C-alpha positions as CSV (number, residue, x, y, z in Angstrom):
1,M,80.5,240.9,54.2
2,R,79.0,244.4,54.0
3,R,79.6,247.0,51.4
4,F,78.8,250.7,51.3
5,L,79.7,253.8,49.1
6,I,82.0,256.5,50.3
7,G,83.3,259.7,48.6
8,C,84.3,259.8,44.9
9,G,82.3,256.7,44.2
10,L,84.7,254.4,46.1
11,V,83.5,251.3,47.8
12,V,84.5,249.7,51.0
13,L,84.1,246.0,51.6
14,I,84.2,245.2,55.3
15,A,85.8,241.8,55.7
16,S,84.8,239.3,58.3
17,A,87.2,239.1,61.3
18,P,90.5,237.5,60.3
19,A,91.0,233.9,61.4
20,A,93.3,233.0,64.2
21,Q,96.9,232.5,63.5
22,T,98.2,229.0,62.6
23,V,101.7,227.8,63.0
24,Y,103.4,225.1,61.1
25,R,106.8,224.0,59.8
26,G,107.8,224.6,56.2
27,T,109.1,221.6,54.2
28,V,112.9,222.1,54.0
29,L,114.6,220.6,50.9
30,P,118.4,220.1,50.3
31,S,120.5,222.8,48.8
32,E,120.8,223.0,45.0
33,R,123.2,226.0,45.2
34,R,125.9,226.4,42.6
35,M,128.4,229.2,42.3
36,V,129.6,230.3,38.9
37,T,131.8,233.2,37.6
38,D,130.6,234.9,34.5
39,A,133.3,234.3,31.9
40,Q,132.7,237.6,30.1
41,T,132.3,240.0,33.0
42,G,133.8,238.2,36.1
43,A,130.6,238.8,38.1
44,E,129.8,236.2,40.8
45,L,126.7,234.2,40.1
46,T,124.8,232.1,42.6
47,F,122.3,229.7,41.2
48,L,119.6,229.1,43.9
49,T,118.1,226.3,41.9
50,T,119.7,223.8,39.6
51,G,117.1,221.0,39.1
52,D,115.0,220.0,36.2
53,S,111.9,222.0,37.3
54,T,110.9,225.4,36.0
55,D,112.0,227.9,38.7
56,T,111.5,231.6,38.2
57,N,112.1,234.7,40.4
58,L,109.2,237.0,41.4
59,Y,108.2,239.6,38.9
60,F,110.8,242.4,38.6
61,H,108.9,245.0,40.5
62,D,108.1,242.7,43.4
63,R,110.2,242.3,46.5
64,S,112.0,238.9,46.5
65,W,114.2,239.3,49.5
66,L,112.8,239.3,53.1
67,S,113.8,242.6,54.8
68,D,116.6,240.9,56.8
69,G,118.0,239.2,53.7
70,S,117.5,235.7,55.1
71,V,115.2,234.4,52.4
72,I,114.7,234.9,48.7
73,L,111.2,234.1,47.4
74,F,110.7,232.4,44.1
75,N,108.1,230.3,42.2
76,S,108.5,226.6,41.1
77,N,106.5,224.0,39.2
78,R,108.0,221.1,41.1
79,A,106.1,218.9,43.4
80,Q,105.4,220.8,46.6
81,G,106.3,223.9,44.7
82,G,104.3,227.0,44.1
83,L,105.9,229.8,46.1
84,M,109.1,228.7,47.7
85,G,112.0,230.3,49.6
86,Y,115.8,230.0,49.4
87,L,117.6,230.1,52.7
88,V,120.6,232.4,52.1
89,E,122.7,231.1,55.0
90,T,122.5,227.4,54.1
91,G,121.3,227.3,50.5
92,E,118.4,225.0,51.4
93,L,115.0,225.5,49.8
94,V,111.7,225.6,51.7
95,S,108.2,224.9,50.5
96,F,105.2,226.7,51.9
97,T,102.7,224.3,50.4
98,T,100.3,222.8,52.9
99,A,97.2,220.5,52.7
100,E,95.2,223.7,52.0
101,G,97.3,224.3,48.8
102,A,100.2,226.2,47.4
103,L,100.8,230.0,47.7
104,G,101.1,232.6,44.9
105,G,101.0,236.3,44.2
106,A,103.6,237.0,46.8
107,T,105.8,239.9,47.8
108,A,108.1,240.3,50.7
109,A,107.1,242.8,53.4
110,L,108.8,246.1,53.8
111,T,109.8,245.2,57.4
112,G,110.2,242.1,59.4
113,P,110.9,238.5,58.4
114,R,107.5,238.4,56.7
115,F,105.8,238.2,53.3
116,F,102.3,238.4,51.9
117,A,100.8,235.8,49.6
118,L,97.5,234.5,48.2
119,R,96.0,231.0,48.7
120,G,92.8,230.9,46.7
121,N,90.9,234.1,47.7
122,R,92.6,234.4,51.1
123,I,95.2,237.1,51.6
124,L,97.8,235.9,54.1
125,E,100.7,237.4,56.1
126,L,103.4,234.8,56.8
127,T,106.1,235.4,59.4
128,L,109.2,233.1,59.4
129,A,111.4,232.0,62.3
130,I,114.5,230.2,61.0
131,A,116.8,228.0,63.0
132,A,119.7,227.4,60.5
133,S,121.4,224.1,60.6
134,A,125.1,224.0,61.3
135,D,125.3,221.1,58.8
136,S,122.3,220.9,56.6
137,T,123.5,217.7,54.9
138,D,123.1,215.9,58.2
139,Q,120.2,217.8,59.8
140,P,118.0,220.2,57.8
141,S,117.3,223.7,59.1
142,D,114.0,224.4,60.9
143,V,111.6,226.9,59.4
144,T,108.5,227.8,61.5
145,V,105.8,229.6,59.6
146,T,103.2,231.7,61.5
147,E,100.3,232.3,59.1
148,R,97.7,235.0,59.6
149,V,94.6,235.4,57.4
150,I,94.4,239.2,56.7
151,C,91.1,238.8,54.8
152,E,89.2,236.8,52.3
153,L,88.3,238.4,49.0
154,P,84.8,238.3,47.6
155,A,84.1,236.0,44.7
156,V,86.6,237.5,42.3
157,A,89.6,236.2,40.4
158,T,92.9,238.0,41.3
159,N,95.1,238.9,38.3
160,T,98.0,240.6,39.9
161,A,100.4,239.8,42.7
162,L,100.0,241.6,46.0
163,N,101.9,244.8,46.4
164,E,102.7,246.7,49.6
165,S,102.4,250.5,50.1
166,C,105.6,252.3,51.0
167,D,104.4,253.0,54.6
168,G,103.6,249.3,55.1
169,T,99.9,249.8,56.0
170,R,98.1,248.6,52.8
171,L,98.2,246.0,50.1
172,S,96.9,246.3,46.6
173,V,95.6,243.6,44.2
174,G,93.9,243.7,40.8
175,V,90.8,241.5,40.3
176,R,88.4,240.4,37.7
177,G,84.9,239.2,38.6
178,A,84.1,235.5,38.8
179,D,81.7,236.2,36.0
180,T,83.3,237.3,32.7
181,E,80.8,240.2,32.5
182,D,82.0,241.7,35.8
183,K,84.3,244.7,35.4
184,P,87.9,244.6,36.6
185,A,88.9,246.6,39.7
186,I,91.8,247.5,41.9
187,L,91.3,246.7,45.6
188,V,93.2,248.1,48.5
189,I,93.5,246.1,51.8
190,D,94.3,247.4,55.2
191,V,97.0,245.0,56.6
192,A,96.0,245.4,60.2
193,S,92.3,245.2,60.0
194,G,91.7,243.3,56.8
195,A,89.2,246.0,55.5
196,I,88.9,245.8,51.7
197,R,88.4,249.0,49.7
198,E,87.5,249.1,46.0
199,L,89.7,251.9,44.7
200,C,88.5,252.0,41.2
201,R,86.5,249.9,38.7
202,F,86.9,250.0,34.9
203,D,83.8,250.2,32.7
204,D,85.9,249.1,29.7
205,P,87.9,246.0,30.6
206,D,90.3,246.7,27.8
207,T,91.6,249.9,29.5
208,Y,93.1,247.9,32.4
209,H,96.0,245.5,31.9
210,V,97.2,244.6,35.5
211,H,100.7,245.3,36.9
212,V,99.3,247.1,39.9
213,Q,102.0,248.6,42.2
214,W,102.5,251.2,44.8
215,S,104.9,254.1,44.6
216,R,108.1,253.5,46.6
217,T,108.0,257.0,48.1
218,D,104.3,258.2,48.1
219,P,101.8,256.1,50.1
220,N,98.9,257.6,48.1
221,L,100.0,256.7,44.5
222,L,99.3,253.4,42.7
223,S,100.1,252.7,39.1
224,Y,98.7,250.1,36.7
225,A,99.2,249.2,33.1
226,G,96.5,250.7,30.9
227,H,95.4,250.9,27.3
228,P,95.7,252.7,25.0
229,Q,97.9,254.7,27.4
230,R,100.2,252.3,29.3
231,L,101.3,254.5,32.2
232,M,98.3,255.1,34.5
233,V,98.4,256.3,38.1
234,V,95.6,256.5,40.7
235,D,95.7,258.6,43.8
236,T,94.0,256.7,46.6
237,R,92.5,259.9,48.0
238,D,90.2,260.3,45.0
239,G,90.4,257.0,43.0
240,V,90.7,258.8,39.7
241,P,93.0,257.3,37.0
242,R,95.4,259.7,35.4
243,N,97.9,259.4,32.5
244,P,101.2,261.1,33.5
245,Y,103.0,260.4,30.2
246,R,101.0,260.5,27.0
247,A,102.5,258.3,24.3
248,W,102.5,259.0,20.6
249,E,100.6,256.6,18.3
250,N,102.7,253.4,18.0
251,E,105.2,254.6,20.5
252,L,106.5,251.7,22.7
253,V,105.8,252.3,26.4
254,T,106.1,249.2,28.6
255,H,107.4,247.4,31.8
256,E,107.1,250.2,34.3
257,S,108.3,250.1,37.9
258,W,108.6,252.7,40.7
259,W,112.0,254.0,41.8
260,V,113.2,256.7,44.2
261,K,112.0,260.3,44.5
262,D,108.6,259.7,42.9
263,Q,110.2,258.5,39.7
264,L,108.7,255.8,37.5
265,L,111.1,253.7,35.3
266,F,109.7,252.4,32.0
267,C,111.0,251.0,28.7
268,G,110.2,252.2,25.2
269,G,111.1,253.9,22.0
270,I,109.6,255.3,18.8
271,H,110.7,252.7,16.1
272,P,107.8,250.2,15.7
273,K,108.0,246.5,15.4
274,P,109.7,244.4,14.1
275,G,113.1,245.3,15.6
276,E,111.8,248.1,17.8
277,D,114.1,250.2,20.0
278,S,113.6,250.2,23.8
279,H,115.5,252.6,26.1
280,V,115.2,252.6,29.9
281,K,113.5,255.9,30.7
282,V,112.8,257.8,33.9
283,L,109.6,259.8,34.4
284,D,109.7,262.3,37.2
285,M,106.2,262.4,38.6
286,R,106.7,265.8,40.2
287,T,107.8,267.6,37.1
288,G,106.6,265.4,34.2
289,E,110.2,265.4,32.8
290,V,111.5,262.2,31.1
291,R,115.1,261.3,30.6
292,I,116.9,258.2,29.1
293,I,119.0,256.5,31.7
294,G,119.7,253.3,29.7
295,E,120.2,253.9,26.0
296,G,118.9,251.4,23.5
297,A,119.6,251.4,19.8
298,W,118.0,251.0,16.4
299,W,119.6,251.1,12.9
300,P,118.3,250.4,9.4
301,G,118.9,246.9,8.2
302,G,119.5,245.5,11.6
303,S,118.0,242.0,12.2
304,E,115.5,241.6,15.0
305,S,118.0,239.5,16.9
306,E,120.8,242.0,16.5
307,I,118.6,244.9,17.5
308,A,117.3,243.0,20.5
309,K,120.8,242.6,21.8
310,R,121.0,246.4,22.2
311,N,117.6,247.2,23.7
312,W,116.3,246.9,27.3
313,W,113.2,245.6,29.1
314,H,111.9,245.0,32.7
315,A,113.7,248.0,34.2
316,S,114.0,248.1,37.9
317,G,116.0,250.4,40.3
318,S,117.9,249.7,43.5
319,E,116.2,251.1,46.6
320,D,119.1,253.4,47.3
321,G,118.9,255.1,43.9
322,R,122.4,254.2,42.9
323,W,121.5,251.7,40.1
324,A,118.9,250.8,37.5
325,A,119.0,247.4,35.9
326,A,117.4,245.9,32.8
327,D,117.5,242.8,30.7
328,N,117.2,242.0,27.0
329,W,115.7,239.2,25.0
330,H,119.2,237.4,24.9
331,G,119.3,237.2,28.7
332,D,121.9,239.9,29.2
333,I,121.7,242.0,32.4
334,M,122.9,245.6,32.2
335,L,123.3,248.0,35.0
336,F,123.1,251.8,34.6
337,E,124.6,254.2,37.1
338,G,121.8,256.2,38.7
339,K,123.6,259.6,38.5
340,T,125.6,259.3,35.3
341,S,123.6,256.7,33.4
342,R,126.9,254.9,32.5
343,P,126.2,251.3,31.4
344,R,128.0,248.3,32.9
345,L,127.3,244.8,31.6
346,L,126.8,242.6,34.7
347,T,126.3,239.2,33.2
348,A,125.2,237.8,29.8
349,G,123.8,234.9,27.9
350,H,121.0,233.7,30.2
351,R,118.4,233.2,27.5
352,T,118.3,232.0,23.9
353,Y,116.8,234.7,21.7
354,G,113.2,233.8,20.7
355,K,112.5,231.3,23.4
356,G,112.5,230.7,27.2
357,E,111.6,232.5,30.3
358,H,112.6,236.2,30.4
359,P,115.0,237.3,33.1
360,H,112.7,239.9,34.8
361,V,115.6,241.3,36.7
362,G,114.9,242.6,40.2
363,W,116.8,244.1,43.2
364,D,117.7,243.1,46.7
365,R,117.2,245.6,49.6
366,A,120.8,246.8,49.8
367,G,121.4,247.5,46.1
368,Q,124.2,244.9,46.0
369,Q,122.5,242.0,44.2
370,V,120.0,241.3,41.4
371,V,117.8,238.3,40.9
372,F,116.6,236.9,37.6
373,T,115.7,233.7,35.7
374,S,118.5,232.0,33.8
375,H,118.7,229.3,31.2
376,L,122.5,229.1,31.4
377,L,122.5,225.6,33.1
378,G,119.8,224.2,30.7
379,S,116.5,224.7,32.5
380,P,114.9,227.8,34.0
381,D,116.7,228.5,37.3
382,V,116.7,231.3,39.7
383,C,120.1,233.2,39.8
384,V,121.5,236.0,41.8
385,A,124.4,238.2,40.5
386,T,126.4,240.3,42.9
387,V,127.5,243.8,41.8
388,P,131.3,243.9,42.0
389,K,132.5,246.0,45.0
390,A,134.9,247.9,42.7
391,W,131.8,249.2,40.7
392,Q,130.1,250.2,43.9
393,D,133.2,252.1,45.2
394,A,133.6,253.9,41.8
395,L,130.1,255.4,41.8
396,P,130.1,259.2,42.2
397,E,128.9,260.6,45.5
């Protein structure tokens, strides 16, 4: 692998030619699907997993649904687990683990029945062909996986999932060196050629705290979680980190994700721990203006548990801009109308305060369903909640 400097101090790593494609069949497992109606809100819940294993959805700002809606990606600690898929048509589960190992760090591709994932230091593109079974209890569905090695990273340890640019041409990943003295960096990978570009490297490792993700509308903007300023954005044309929202001392700013129209959702407030407030906020990158779209709450004398019931985390927005969603430490999922900010409780009680996996609520491609991790059935399971049609119809034009 050759490396050379280009403008603005950036580095390009020229990867060796990608390996030839390999084709294999995914291991298809019986359906665990269970349908439930939320007793408080009436929302329809579909549990994709119901076993004893720990099953969790992808992180809230990653794409879980393939572009055609046929598969929902999730992670599992079961045997033959790692990255897995849920076949929407049949409810069956599919494992992508092979003799070479399990997959991780995944995100569904912007287009096509594809997703990207890591196996060791290899970055892979996986394309699925699904022949759904008419009766999966008698004959399982057939899932053919075509695997292409995009590139192999140098001797570094990845510390973020892959994330795809909004024009579908590049991936990003955060890395730390194999040696603890090596400085962390953000890499950009050309999907077609496999060329690896070092976008920026951090002299002080404490200033970089992962969560690398592309803007949903600008193919030149990447964000990452920084310190002491959380919201950090890098333009790929110059590789210079910038802070678009300067927080006060002790102000909570956390769990950011890109939304429509160059907007960045994040959570935060000004009352410090314990019992901090956390609103869902929207930062307009074009103007610098910030507004609250999901109101949190704080009051003197409130217990940490009580206050946590009224404050929001892991904010994500639907790709059509009609909704923002967030969860709380009690496992409640709240929707906020994109135009009016009116709140609608979608489903509740999917976590016990103080313990368990967080919901990390994320969206489908059509703005009709959210995915999250639920403890409602006893163990961590992946659950999908459908936004009621009446709510969709009532949204202002």
